C-alpha positions in Angstrom: -0.9 12.8 -31.7 2.0 14.5 -29.9 -0.3 16.5 -27.7 -2.2 13.3 -26.8 1.0 11.6 -25.8 1.9 14.7 -23.8 -1.2 14.6 -21.7 -1.2 10.9 -21.2 2.4 10.9 -19.9 1.7 13.8 -17.6 -1.5 12.2 -16.5 0.3 9.0 -15.4 2.9 11.1 -13.6 0.2 13.1 -11.7 -1.6 9.9 -10.7 1.6 8.5 -9.3 2.5 11.7 -7.5 -0.9 12.0 -5.9 -0.8 8.5 -4.5 2.9 8.3 -3.7 3.1 10.3 -0.4 3.0 7.7 2.4 0.0 9.1 4.3 -2.8 7.2 6.1 -4.1 5.4 3.0 -0.5 4.2 2.2 0.0 2.8 5.6 -3.5 1.2 5.6 -2.6 -0.5 2.3 0.6 -1.9 3.8 -1.3 -3.1 6.8 -3.9 -4.8 4.7 -1.3 -6.4 2.4 0.4 -8.0 5.4 -2.8 -9.0 7.2 -5.2 -9.8 4.5 -3.2 -10.2 1.3 -2.4 -8.3 -1.8 -5.8 -7.9 -3.5 -7.7 -6.5 -0.5 -5.0 -3.8 -0.2 -5.1 -3.2 -4.0 -8.8 -2.6 -3.9 -8.3 -0.2 -1.0 -5.8 1.7 -3.2 -8.4 1.5 -6.1 -10.9 3.3 -3.8 -8.3 6.0 -3.1 -7.6 6.3 -6.8 -11.2 6.9 -7.6 -11.4 9.6 -4.9 -8.3 11.3 -6.3 -9.8 11.1 -9.8 -13.0 12.9 -8.6 -10.9 15.7 -7.1 -9.0 15.9 -10.3 -12.2 16.2 -12.3 -13.4 19.0 -9.9 -10.1 20.8 -10.5 -10.3 20.4 -14.2 -13.9 21.5 -14.5 -13.0 24.7 -12.7 -15.6 24.4 -10.1 -14.5 27.5 -8.2 -17.3 27.2 -5.6 -15.8 23.9 -4.5 -12.5 25.6 -3.9 -14.2 28.5 -2.1 -16.1 26.1 0.1 -12.9 24.3 1.1 -11.1 27.5 1.8 -13.9 28.8 3.9 -14.3 25.5 5.8 -10.7 24.4 5.8 -10.4 24.1 9.6 -13.7 22.3 10.0 -12.8 19.8 7.3 -9.4 19.2 8.9 -11.2 18.4 12.2 -13.7 16.0 10.5 -10.8 14.3 8.6 -8.9 13.8 11.8 -11.9 12.2 13.5 -12.3 9.8 10.5 -8.6 9.0 10.7 -8.8 8.3 14.4 -11.7 5.9 13.8 -9.5 3.9 11.4 -6.7 3.9 14.0 -8.9 2.4 16.7 -10.1 -0.1 14.2 -6.5 -1.3 13.6 -5.9 -1.5 17.3 -8.9 -3.9 17.7 -8.0 -6.1 14.7 -7.0 -9.7 15.4 -4.2 -10.5 13.0 -4.3 -14.2 13.7 -7.6 -14.4 11.7 -5.8 -13.1 8.6 -2.9 -15.6 8.4 -5.0 -18.0 6.2 -5.5 -17.6 2.5 -7.2 -14.2 1.8 -10.9 -14.4 1.2 -11.8 -13.9 -2.4 -15.3 -12.8 -1.6 -16.4 -9.8 -3.7 -18.1 -8.3 -0.6 -14.7 -8.2 1.2 -13.2 -6.4 -1.8 -16.1 -4.0 -1.9 -15.7 -3.1 1.7 -11.9 -2.5 1.2 -12.7 -0.4 -1.8 -15.2 1.7 0.1 -12.9 2.3 3.1 -10.1 3.4 0.8 -12.4 5.8 -0.9 -13.9 7.3 2.3 -10.5 7.7 3.9 -9.1 9.6 0.9 -12.3 11.5 0.2 -12.4 12.8 3.8 -9.3 14.9 3.1 -10.5 17.4 0.4 -7.5 19.6 1.1 -5.7 17.3 -1.4 -7.5 19.5 -4.0 -4.8 22.2 -3.5 -2.1 19.7 -4.1 -3.8 18.6 -7.3 -4.1 22.2 -8.4 -0.3 22.6 -7.9 0.4 19.5 -9.9 -1.9 20.6 -12.8 -0.1 23.9 -12.9 3.4 22.3 -12.7 2.7 19.9 -15.6 0.6 22.3 -17.7 -2.2 19.7 -17.6 -4.9 22.2 -18.6 -4.1 23.9 -21.9 -6.6 25.9 -24.0 -5.7 24.0 -27.2 -6.6 20.6 -25.7 -9.9 19.1 -26.8 -12.3 16.8 -25.0 -10.6 13.6 -26.1 -7.3 14.9 -24.7 -8.9 15.3 -21.3 -10.6 11.9 -21.5 -7.2 10.4 -22.1 -5.6 12.5 -19.5 -8.0 11.7 -16.7 -7.9 8.0 -17.6 -4.1 8.2 -17.4 -4.3 9.8 -13.9 -6.4 6.9 -12.7 -4.1 4.4 -14.4 -1.1 6.1 -12.8 -2.6 5.8 -9.4 -3.5 2.1 -9.9 0.0 1.5 -11.2 1.4 2.9 -7.9 -0.9 0.7 -5.7 -0.3 -2.3 -7.8 3.5 -1.9 -7.4 3.4 -1.2 -3.7 1.1 -4.1 -2.9 3.2 -6.4 -5.1 6.5 -5.6 -3.2 4.9 -5.6 0.3 3.2 -8.9 -0.5 6.6 -10.4 -1.4 7.8 -10.0 2.2 4.4 -10.9 3.7 5.5 -14.6 4.3 8.3 -13.4 6.6 5.9 -12.0 9.2 4.5 -14.1 12.1 1.5 -13.5 14.3 3.5 -11.3 16.7 4.9 -9.3 13.8 1.5 -8.7 12.3 0.1 -7.7 15.8 3.0 -5.3 16.2 2.5 -3.8 12.7 -1.2 -3.2 13.5 -0.2 -1.4 16.7 2.5 0.7 15.1 0.4 1.8 12.1 -2.6 2.4 14.3 -0.4 4.5 16.6 1.0 6.6 13.7 -2.5 7.2 12.4 -3.7 8.1 15.8 -0.9 10.6 16.3 -1.6 12.1 12.9 -5.3 12.5 13.7 -4.5 13.9 17.1 -2.1 16.5 15.7 -4.6 17.5 13.0 -7.5 17.6 15.5 -5.5 19.8 18.0 -4.3 22.2 15.4 -7.7 22.4 13.8 -9.5 23.2 17.1 -6.8 25.6 18.1 -7.0 27.6 14.9 -10.8 27.4 14.9 -10.9 28.9 18.4 -8.4 31.6 17.6 -10.6 32.9 14.8 
């Protein structure tokens, strides 16, 4: 029972730490909370959480060929991820925030699209696998004495920890959502889109530069 509690607590901590860095997906969730409402943003985070869980499973299963593939194609993957990120940046630039000031649409299709975009944006950065490996090592998440039910509980806890993070972030951002007018939402779209574009440009330039120098 003690070991089960051990892996659950550490699983929740890993899930939160994977999600917490304010990268592209974090800024996209903030933008969607302000423009579309809390739940579309939460489903975006849920898609990211599923992507993180898949990478955690790959790490836990010890699929070394995945790690070898990422190491061998790190620069190419960085370039592809930067291109995907740039696509989201241009998408934000073209968004019209005035259409999102009404009550958010509760259509399951909308939520599904938010979920998929969150998943794709996170999954397009497989380099996070190395961060997960570091967290697993730091928290001693993989121990030989653990049995299958420990790991089922642990990976479930990772997913729940990630969902807890996105639930909390979207809750607090949604609280201040009513203080933003059309111009504020337009400005936020441009700022977040600009940041994403800069991040993608830096990654693309560095990736191409390192790829050419090989």
